[in-house]
C-alpha positions as CSV (number, residue, x, y, z in Angstrom):
1,X,-0.1,0.0,0.0
2,X,1.6,3.2,-1.2
3,X,1.3,5.4,1.9
4,X,4.1,7.3,3.7
5,X,4.0,9.5,6.8
6,X,6.4,12.4,7.7
7,X,6.0,13.6,11.3
8,X,7.9,16.7,12.9
9,X,9.4,17.9,9.6
10,X,7.5,21.2,9.3
11,X,9.1,24.0,11.3
12,X,6.9,25.5,14.0
13,X,6.9,29.0,12.4
14,X,5.7,27.4,9.2
15,X,3.0,25.4,10.9
16,X,1.6,28.6,12.5
17,X,2.0,30.5,9.3
18,X,0.0,27.8,7.4
19,X,-2.7,27.9,10.0
20,X,-3.2,31.6,9.7
21,X,-3.1,31.5,5.9
22,X,-5.8,28.6,6.0
23,X,-7.9,30.7,8.3
24,X,-7.9,33.5,5.8
25,X,-9.0,31.2,2.8
26,X,-12.1,31.9,1.0
27,X,-14.5,28.9,1.7
28,X,-17.6,27.5,-0.1
29,X,-20.0,24.6,0.6
30,X,-19.7,21.5,-1.3
31,X,-17.2,18.8,-1.6
32,X,-14.6,18.3,-4.4
33,X,-14.2,14.6,-3.7
34,X,-17.9,13.5,-4.2
35,X,-20.6,14.2,-6.7
36,X,-23.3,14.1,-4.2
37,X,-25.8,17.0,-4.3
38,X,-27.6,16.2,-1.2
39,X,-27.4,19.2,1.3
40,X,-26.6,16.8,4.1
41,X,-23.2,16.2,2.5
42,X,-22.3,19.7,2.1
43,X,-18.9,20.6,3.8
44,X,-16.6,23.7,3.9
45,X,-13.6,23.8,1.5
46,X,-11.4,26.2,-0.2
47,X,-9.5,25.9,-3.4
48,X,-5.8,26.5,-3.4
49,X,-3.1,27.1,-6.0
50,X,0.5,26.2,-6.1
51,X,1.1,29.9,-5.1
52,X,-0.9,29.4,-1.9
53,X,1.3,26.5,-0.8
54,X,4.5,28.4,-1.3
55,X,3.1,31.5,0.4
56,X,2.2,29.5,3.6
57,X,5.5,27.8,3.6
58,X,4.5,24.3,3.1
59,X,5.7,23.5,-0.4
60,X,9.4,23.1,0.4
61,X,8.4,20.4,2.9
62,X,6.0,18.8,0.3
63,X,8.8,18.8,-2.3
64,X,11.3,17.2,0.2
65,X,8.8,14.4,1.0
66,X,8.2,13.8,-2.7
67,X,11.8,13.6,-3.5
68,X,12.1,11.1,-0.6
69,X,9.4,8.7,-1.8
70,X,10.4,6.6,-4.9
71,X,6.7,5.5,-5.8
72,X,5.4,9.2,-5.7
73,X,6.0,9.3,-9.5
74,X,3.1,11.8,-10.6
75,X,4.8,15.3,-10.5
76,X,2.3,17.5,-12.3
77,X,0.6,19.7,-9.6
78,X,-3.1,19.5,-10.3
79,X,-4.8,21.2,-7.3
80,X,-4.9,21.9,-3.6
81,X,-8.0,22.2,-1.2
82,X,-8.2,23.3,2.3
83,X,-11.0,21.3,4.2
84,X,-12.8,22.6,7.3
85,X,-14.5,19.4,8.9
86,X,-17.0,19.7,11.7
87,X,-18.0,17.0,14.1
88,X,-21.4,16.6,12.5
89,X,-20.1,16.4,8.9
90,X,-20.6,13.1,7.0
91,X,-17.7,11.8,4.9
92,X,-18.1,9.0,2.3
93,X,-15.4,6.5,1.2
94,X,-13.9,7.8,-2.0
95,X,-10.8,7.6,-4.2
96,X,-8.9,10.1,-6.4
97,X,-8.3,8.0,-9.2
98,X,-4.9,8.3,-11.3
99,X,-3.5,10.8,-8.9
100,X,-1.0,10.8,-6.1
101,X,-2.1,12.9,-3.0
102,X,-0.5,14.8,-0.2
103,X,-2.5,15.3,3.1
104,X,-1.4,17.9,5.7
105,X,-3.1,18.1,9.2
106,X,-3.1,21.9,9.8
107,X,-4.6,22.3,13.6
108,X,-1.6,23.2,16.1
109,X,-3.1,20.9,18.9
110,X,-5.0,17.7,18.7
111,X,-5.8,15.5,21.9
112,X,-6.4,11.8,22.3
113,X,-10.1,11.3,22.1
114,X,-10.8,13.9,19.5
115,X,-10.5,11.5,16.7
116,X,-10.5,12.9,13.2
117,X,-8.4,10.0,11.7
118,X,-8.1,9.3,8.0
119,X,-9.0,5.6,7.2
120,X,-7.6,3.9,4.3
121,X,-9.5,0.8,3.2
122,X,-8.9,-2.4,1.5
123,X,-9.8,-2.7,-2.0
124,X,-13.0,-4.6,-1.2
125,X,-13.9,-2.0,1.3
126,X,-14.4,-4.4,4.0
127,X,-11.4,-3.6,6.3
128,X,-9.5,-0.6,7.3
129,X,-6.0,-1.3,6.0
130,X,-4.3,1.9,7.4
131,X,-5.3,4.5,9.9
132,X,-3.6,7.9,10.0
133,X,-4.2,9.6,13.4
134,X,-4.8,13.3,13.1
135,X,-1.2,14.4,14.2
136,X,-0.6,18.2,13.8
137,X,1.9,19.1,11.2
138,X,1.7,15.5,9.7
139,X,2.4,15.1,6.0
140,X,0.9,12.0,4.5
141,X,1.8,11.0,0.9
142,X,-0.8,8.4,-0.6
143,X,-1.8,6.7,-3.9
144,X,-5.1,8.3,-4.8
145,X,-6.5,5.0,-5.9
146,X,-6.8,3.8,-2.3
147,X,-10.2,4.2,-1.0
148,X,-10.2,6.4,2.0
149,X,-12.5,8.6,4.2
150,X,-12.4,10.9,7.2
151,X,-13.5,10.1,10.7
152,X,-15.0,13.4,12.0
153,X,-13.7,14.7,15.3
154,X,-15.5,14.3,18.5
155,X,-17.8,17.2,19.8
156,X,-15.1,17.9,22.5
157,X,-12.5,18.7,19.8
158,X,-12.1,22.1,18.2
159,X,-14.9,23.2,16.0
160,X,-12.8,22.6,12.8
161,X,-10.6,19.9,11.7
162,X,-8.5,21.5,9.1
163,X,-6.5,19.9,6.4
164,X,-4.7,20.7,3.2
165,X,-4.9,18.1,0.3
166,X,-2.8,18.4,-2.7
167,X,-3.1,16.3,-5.8
168,X,-0.7,15.5,-8.6
169,X,-1.3,13.9,-12.0
């Protein structure tokens, strides 16, 4: 399974700068990962470009992770999305076919019991094959063909679980 985790590589200053930049993002309702029009599945997200990743200070860390990961062979940046997840949000299992992805956990603090994991499933969707805990500052590289979903945070967690997802063709 093509998943690679990088912890403690993003400098504290850049983590704070990324959070600040994410908080100033223009947001909209919807969900770029699904083609579901039901209003019950509308979530907050904002589109980012390559320049946003550079301005907030993350790109240099993403590039280093890509360079360190032999199977991350797709190198054409496609898009980035900042996601704001609430505890009441619904998240369906989905893929990003024919892409490679980078997931970055933006919140500066996250406690045990707040949940917010990212689950990666077996091909038949019967088992969770890999779980990434929500670890602030974590960079996660993954093959977009792996089915995955978000476990929303508990009601005791911060109002928003913030992530940045980047995709490469």
